[in-house]
DSSP file (Angstrom, degrees, kcal/mol; ACC not computed):
  #  RESIDUE AA STRUCTURE BP1 BP2  ACC     N-H-->O    O-->H-N    N-H-->O    O-->H-N    TCO  KAPPA ALPHA  PHI   PSI    X-CA   Y-CA   Z-CA
    1    1 A H    >         0   0    0      0, 0.0     3,-2.0     0, 0.0     5,-0.4   0.000 360.0 360.0 360.0  81.2  -11.9   -5.2    6.9
    2    2 A P  G >   +     0   0    0      0, 0.0     3,-0.6     0, 0.0     4,-0.0   0.733 360.0  57.7 -62.8 -21.7  -13.6   -7.2    9.6
    3    3 A D  G 3  S+     0   0    0      1,-0.2    25,-0.0     2,-0.1    22,-0.0   0.419  81.1  89.6 -87.6   2.7  -13.2  -10.4    7.6
    4    4 A A  G <  S-     0   0    0     -3,-2.0    21,-3.1    20,-0.1    20,-0.6   0.704  87.0-135.5 -74.1 -19.1   -9.4  -10.0    7.4
    5    5 A G    <   -     0   0    0     -3,-0.6     2,-0.2    -4,-0.2    -2,-0.1   0.698  63.1 -57.7  73.4  18.1   -8.8  -12.0   10.6
    6    6 A G  S    S-     0   0    0     -5,-0.4    18,-2.3    18,-0.1    19,-0.4  -0.444  70.6 -87.0  98.1-178.4   -6.3   -9.3   11.7
    7    7 A F  E     -A   23   0A   0     16,-0.3     2,-0.5    -2,-0.2    16,-0.2  -0.971  12.7-142.7-136.4 146.2   -3.1   -8.1   10.0
    8    8 A K  E     -A   22   0A   0     14,-3.5    14,-2.4    -2,-0.4     2,-0.5  -0.932  24.6-164.3-101.0 128.7    0.5   -9.0    9.7
    9    9 A V  E     +A   21   0A   0     -2,-0.5    12,-0.2    12,-0.2    11,-0.1  -0.967  24.3 152.4-121.4 123.6    2.7   -5.9    9.5
   10   10 A A        -     0   0    0     10,-3.4     5,-0.2    -2,-0.5     7,-0.2  -0.391  16.4-177.7-147.5  63.5    6.3   -6.1    8.3
   11   11 A P        +     0   0    0      0, 0.0     3,-0.1     0, 0.0     2,-0.1  -0.420  48.8  55.8 -66.5 138.5    7.4   -2.8    6.7
   12   12 A G  S >  S-     0   0    0     21,-0.2     3,-1.6    -2,-0.1     0, 0.0  -0.014  87.1 -99.1 114.3 142.8   11.0   -3.0    5.4
   13   13 A A  T 3  S+     0   0    0      1,-0.3    -1,-0.1    -2,-0.1    -3,-0.0   0.703 115.5  64.9 -65.0 -20.8   12.9   -5.1    3.0
   14   14 A H  T 3  S+     0   0    0     -3,-0.1    -1,-0.3     2,-0.0    -2,-0.1   0.545  82.8  98.2 -81.8  -5.8   14.4   -7.2    5.8
   15   15 A M  S <  S-     0   0    0     -3,-1.6    -5,-0.1    -5,-0.2    -3,-0.1  -0.320  75.8-124.9 -83.4 167.8   11.0   -8.6    7.0
   16   16 A S  S    S+     0   0    0     -2,-0.1    -1,-0.1     3,-0.0    -3,-0.1   0.165  76.1  84.4-108.1  18.7    9.8  -12.0    6.0
   17   17 A I  S    S-     0   0    0     -7,-0.2    -2,-0.1     2,-0.1    -7,-0.0  -0.888  79.2-119.3-116.7 155.7    6.4  -11.5    4.4
   18   18 A P  S    S+     0   0    0      0, 0.0     2,-0.3     0, 0.0    -1,-0.1   0.786  94.2  31.9 -64.3 -29.8    5.8  -10.6    0.7
   19   19 A L  S    S-     0   0    0      1,-0.1    13,-0.2    13,-0.0    -9,-0.2  -0.833  82.7-114.6-125.0 163.3    4.0   -7.3    1.4
   20   20 A D  S    S+     0   0    0     11,-0.7   -10,-3.4    -2,-0.3     2,-0.4   0.867 106.4  22.0 -64.4 -37.4    4.3   -4.6    4.1
   21   21 A I  E    S+AB   9  31A   0     10,-2.1    10,-2.4   -12,-0.2     2,-0.4  -0.999  72.5 170.5-133.7 130.3    0.7   -5.4    5.3
   22   22 A M  E     -AB   8  30A   0    -14,-2.4   -14,-3.5    -2,-0.4     8,-0.2  -0.999  32.6-116.0-139.4 141.5   -1.1   -8.6    4.8
   23   23 A S  E     -A    7   0A   0      6,-2.3   -16,-0.3    -2,-0.4     4,-0.2  -0.429  19.2-129.9 -70.9 150.1   -4.4   -9.9    6.2
   24   24 A V  S    S+     0   0    0    -18,-2.3     2,-0.7   -20,-0.6   -19,-0.2   0.897  98.8  78.2 -64.6 -40.1   -4.2  -13.0    8.3
   25   25 A A  S >  S-     0   0    0    -21,-3.1     3,-1.5   -19,-0.4     4,-0.5  -0.619 101.3-115.9 -69.5 113.0   -7.0  -14.4    6.1
   26   26 A E  T 3  S+     0   0    0     -2,-0.7    -2,-0.1     1,-0.2    -1,-0.1  -0.214  89.1   9.8 -59.2 134.8   -5.1  -15.4    3.0
   27   27 A G  T 3  S+     0   0    0     -4,-0.2    31,-2.0     2,-0.2    -1,-0.2   0.574 102.4  98.2  79.2  10.4   -5.8  -13.5   -0.2
   28   28 A Y  S <  S+     0   0    0     -3,-1.5    31,-2.6     1,-0.3     2,-0.4   0.927  84.7  11.3 -96.8 -57.6   -8.0  -10.8    1.4
   29   29 A V  E     + c   0  59A   0     -4,-0.5    -6,-2.3    29,-0.2     2,-0.3  -0.979  57.4 170.2-128.4 136.9   -5.9   -7.7    2.0
   30   30 A G  E     +Bc  22  60A   0     29,-2.3    31,-2.1    -2,-0.4     2,-0.3  -0.993   9.2 172.3-141.1 140.4   -2.4   -6.7    0.8
   31   31 A A  E     -Bc  21  61A   0    -10,-2.4   -10,-2.1    -2,-0.3   -11,-0.7  -0.995  21.6-150.8-148.5 151.8   -0.7   -3.3    1.0
   32   32 A E  E     - c   0  62A   0     29,-1.8    31,-2.5    -2,-0.3     2,-0.3  -0.899  18.9-163.9-116.0 151.1    2.6   -1.6    0.5
   33   33 A T  E     + c   0  63A   0     -2,-0.3     2,-0.3    29,-0.2    31,-0.2  -0.959  14.0 157.8-135.2 151.1    3.8    1.5    2.5
   34   34 A F  E     - c   0  64A   0     29,-1.5    31,-1.8    -2,-0.3     2,-0.4  -0.977  29.6-133.1-164.4 161.6    6.4    4.2    2.1
   35   35 A A  E     + c   0  65A   0     -2,-0.3     2,-0.3    29,-0.2    31,-0.2  -0.944  36.5 154.1-118.1 143.6    7.4    7.7    3.1
   36   36 A T        -     0   0    0     29,-2.5    32,-0.3    -2,-0.4    -2,-0.0  -0.981  55.5-115.4-160.1 162.2    8.7   10.2    0.6
   37   37 A V  S    S-     0   0    0      1,-0.3    31,-0.9    -2,-0.3    -1,-0.1   0.916 110.4  -1.4 -68.7 -45.1    9.0   13.9   -0.3
   38   38 A H  S >  S-     0   0    0     29,-0.1     3,-2.2    28,-0.1    -1,-0.3  -0.985  72.9-125.7-145.3 138.1    6.6   13.3   -3.2
   39   39 A P  T 3  S+     0   0    0      0, 0.0     6,-0.9     0, 0.0    -1,-0.0   0.686 109.0  58.0 -62.2 -18.2    5.0   10.0   -4.2
   40   40 A R  T >  S+     0   0    0      4,-0.1     3,-0.9     5,-0.1     2,-0.1   0.564  84.4 108.3 -86.7  -7.5    6.3   10.2   -7.8
   41   41 A N  G X  S+     0   0    0     -3,-2.2     3,-1.3     1,-0.2     4,-0.4  -0.403  86.8   0.7 -67.9 143.6    9.9   10.5   -6.6
   42   42 A N  G 3  S-     0   0    0      1,-0.3    -1,-0.2     2,-0.1    -2,-0.1   0.517 109.3 -88.2  62.1   9.5   12.3    7.5   -7.2
   43   43 A G  G <> S+     0   0    0     -3,-0.9     4,-2.5     1,-0.1    -1,-0.3   0.594  90.4 130.9  71.1   9.5    9.7    5.3   -9.0
   44   44 A K  H <> S+     0   0    0     -3,-1.3     4,-2.6     2,-0.2     5,-0.2   0.912  71.1  48.8 -64.4 -43.1    8.5    3.8   -5.7
   45   45 A L  H  > S+     0   0    0     -6,-0.9     4,-2.5    -4,-0.4    -1,-0.2   0.933 113.4  47.1 -61.9 -45.9    4.8    4.5   -6.4
   46   46 A V  H  > S+     0   0    0      2,-0.2     4,-2.4     1,-0.2    -2,-0.2   0.922 113.4  48.6 -61.6 -45.3    5.1    2.9   -9.9
   47   47 A A  H  X S+     0   0    0     -4,-2.5     4,-2.4     1,-0.2    -2,-0.2   0.912 112.7  47.5 -63.2 -43.0    7.0   -0.1   -8.6
   48   48 A D  H  X S+     0   0    0     -4,-2.6     4,-2.6     2,-0.2     5,-0.2   0.892 110.6  51.9 -67.8 -38.5    4.4   -0.7   -5.8
   49   49 A R  H  X S+     0   0    0     -4,-2.5     4,-2.6    -5,-0.2    -2,-0.2   0.940 111.8  46.7 -60.8 -45.7    1.5   -0.4   -8.2
   50   50 A M  H  X S+     0   0    0     -4,-2.4     4,-1.4     2,-0.2    -2,-0.2   0.919 112.3  50.6 -62.2 -43.8    3.1   -2.9  -10.5
   51   51 A K  H  < S+     0   0    0     -4,-2.4     4,-0.2     1,-0.2     3,-0.2   0.929 114.6  42.9 -59.3 -46.6    3.8   -5.3   -7.6
   52   52 A L  H >< S+     0   0    0     -4,-2.6     3,-1.3     1,-0.2    -1,-0.2   0.839 107.0  60.0 -73.2 -32.6    0.3   -5.0   -6.3
   53   53 A Q  H 3< S+     0   0    0     -4,-2.6    -1,-0.2     1,-0.3    -2,-0.2   0.843 104.3  52.3 -61.5 -31.1   -1.4   -5.4   -9.7
   54   54 A A  T 3< S+     0   0    0     -4,-1.4    -1,-0.3    -3,-0.2    -2,-0.2   0.537  96.7  89.1 -81.9  -6.5    0.4   -8.7  -10.1
   55   55 A R    <   -     0   0    0     -3,-1.3     5,-0.0    -4,-0.2   -25,-0.0  -0.479  69.9-141.7 -91.4 162.6   -1.0   -9.9   -6.7
   56   56 A S        +     0   0    0     -2,-0.1    -1,-0.1     3,-0.0    -3,-0.1   0.367  51.8 131.6-107.9   4.5   -4.3  -11.7   -6.2
   57   57 A E        -     0   0    0      1,-0.1   -29,-0.2    -5,-0.1   -28,-0.1  -0.279  59.3-132.7 -57.5 143.0   -5.5  -10.2   -2.9
   58   58 A R  S    S+     0   0    0    -31,-2.0     2,-0.5     1,-0.2   -29,-0.2   0.868  95.9  37.9 -65.9 -37.1   -9.1   -9.0   -3.1
   59   59 A C  E    S-c   29   0A   0    -31,-2.6   -29,-2.3   -32,-0.1     2,-0.4  -0.972  74.2-179.0-121.2 119.7   -8.3   -5.6   -1.5
   60   60 A R  E     +cd  30  83A   0     22,-0.5    24,-2.4    -2,-0.5     2,-0.3  -0.967   4.9 174.7-126.5 135.1   -5.0   -4.0   -2.5
   61   61 A Y  E     -cd  31  84A   0    -31,-2.1   -29,-1.8    -2,-0.4     2,-0.4  -0.934  25.5-154.0-137.4 154.6   -3.6   -0.7   -1.2
   62   62 A I  E     -cd  32  85A   0     22,-2.0    24,-3.0    -2,-0.3     2,-0.4  -0.998  18.6-171.6-123.9 128.1   -0.7    1.7   -1.2
   63   63 A F  E     +cd  33  86A   0    -31,-2.5   -29,-1.5    -2,-0.4     2,-0.3  -0.973  10.2 172.2-117.8 132.3   -0.3    4.0    1.8
   64   64 A F  E     -cd  34  87A   0     22,-2.1    24,-2.5    -2,-0.4     2,-0.4  -0.980  25.8-142.9-139.6 154.0    2.3    6.7    1.8
   65   65 A A  E     +c   35   0A   0    -31,-1.8   -29,-2.5    -2,-0.3    24,-0.1  -0.963  32.3 156.3-113.5 132.1    3.3    9.7    4.0
   66   66 A S  B >   -G   69   0B   0      3,-0.5     3,-1.6    -2,-0.4   -29,-0.2  -0.976  48.0-134.3-154.9 137.9    4.5   12.8    2.3
   67   67 A P  T 3  S+     0   0    0      0, 0.0   -30,-0.1     0, 0.0   -29,-0.1   0.737 107.9  66.5 -64.4 -19.4    4.7   16.5    3.2
   68   68 A A  T 3  S+     0   0    0    -31,-0.9   -30,-0.1     1,-0.3   -31,-0.1   0.684 109.4  37.0 -72.7 -17.0    3.2   17.2   -0.3
   69   69 A F  B <  S+G   66   0B   0     -3,-1.6    -3,-0.5    19,-0.1    -1,-0.3  -0.717  73.3 175.0-133.5  80.6    0.0   15.5    0.8
   70   70 A P        +     0   0    0      0, 0.0     2,-0.3     0, 0.0    -1,-0.1   0.376  57.3  60.7 -78.6   5.5   -0.5   16.5    4.5
   71   71 A S  S    S-     0   0    0     18,-0.1     2,-0.6    19,-0.1    16,-0.1  -0.911  89.0-102.1-129.0 160.3   -3.9   14.9    5.1
   72   72 A S        +     0   0    0     -2,-0.3     2,-0.3    16,-0.1    16,-0.2  -0.685  62.5 134.0 -80.6 119.4   -5.2   11.4    4.9
   73   73 A M  E     -E   87   0A   0     14,-1.3    14,-2.8    -2,-0.6     2,-0.3  -0.987  57.1-102.5-162.2 154.5   -7.1   10.9    1.7
   74   74 A R  E     -E   86   0A   0     -2,-0.3    12,-0.2    12,-0.2    10,-0.0  -0.612  28.3-155.2 -78.8 142.1   -7.6    8.6   -1.2
   75   75 A L    >   +     0   0    0     10,-3.1     3,-2.0    -2,-0.3     4,-0.3  -0.729  16.4 175.9-122.8  80.4   -5.9    9.7   -4.4
   76   76 A P  G >  S+     0   0    0      0, 0.0     3,-1.3     0, 0.0    -1,-0.1   0.771  76.7  67.4 -57.2 -28.4   -7.7    8.2   -7.4
   77   77 A D  G 3  S+     0   0    0      1,-0.3    -2,-0.0     8,-0.1     0, 0.0   0.723 103.2  46.4 -66.1 -19.1   -5.4   10.1   -9.9
   78   78 A F  G <  S+     0   0    0     -3,-2.0    -1,-0.3     7,-0.1     2,-0.1   0.438  97.3 102.6 -97.8  -2.3   -2.5    7.9   -8.6
   79   79 A E    <   -     0   0    0     -3,-1.3     2,-0.3    -4,-0.3     5,-0.1  -0.387  50.9-160.5 -87.0 158.4   -4.4    4.6   -8.8
   80   80 A V  B >   -F   83   0A   0      3,-0.9     3,-2.4    -2,-0.1    -2,-0.1  -0.861  52.0 -63.4-123.4 164.2   -4.4    1.7  -11.3
   81   81 A E  T 3  S+     0   0    0     -2,-0.3     3,-0.1     1,-0.3    -1,-0.0  -0.214 122.9   7.9 -53.9 126.0   -7.2   -0.8  -11.7
   82   82 A G  T 3  S+     0   0    0      1,-0.1   -22,-0.5    -3,-0.0     2,-0.5   0.386 110.3  92.9  87.5  -3.5   -7.5   -2.8   -8.5
   83   83 A V  E <   -dF  60  80A   0     -3,-2.4    -3,-0.9   -24,-0.1     2,-0.3  -0.957  58.2-156.3-129.8 114.8   -5.1   -0.8   -6.4
   84   84 A Q  E     -d   61   0A   0    -24,-2.4   -22,-2.0    -2,-0.5     2,-0.4  -0.650   8.5-151.5 -85.3 144.9   -6.2    2.1   -4.1
   85   85 A V  E     -d   62   0A   0     -2,-0.3   -10,-3.1   -24,-0.2     2,-0.4  -0.976  15.6-178.3-120.2 129.9   -3.7    4.8   -3.2
   86   86 A W  E     -dE  63  74A   0    -24,-3.0   -22,-2.1    -2,-0.4     2,-0.3  -0.981  21.5-143.0-129.5 136.7   -3.9    6.7    0.0
   87   87 A S  E     -dE  64  73A   0    -14,-2.8   -14,-1.3    -2,-0.4     2,-0.5  -0.757  22.9-148.2 -88.1 146.9   -1.9    9.5    1.6
   88   88 A I        -     0   0    0    -24,-2.5     2,-0.6    -2,-0.3   -22,-0.3  -0.974   7.9-133.9-122.8 125.1   -1.6    9.2    5.4
   89   89 A D              0   0    0     -2,-0.5   -18,-0.1     1,-0.2   -17,-0.1  -0.645 360.0 360.0 -76.0 120.2   -1.4   12.2    7.7
   90   90 A V              0   0    0     -2,-0.6    -1,-0.2   -24,-0.1   -19,-0.1   0.367 360.0 360.0-114.6 360.0    1.4   11.6   10.2
């Protein structure tokens, strides 16, 4: 996203921005991140999708790391309208 103006990254509930990743250009990119055994565990994926659906950023993402998805890829079956979901190979 070259028009994002860079990114603010603050993973963790103790940080002071509304999302884990936000573009410096307001309203452009917003993302949530998490690590899990499986993305359907503990309702985290559902909660993050709902959170991002309610946001107005033009580009919205969920990135997660899980041994159940050992490569980086987009997962359309986990998506809702307006929110892309990606597994990240770590």
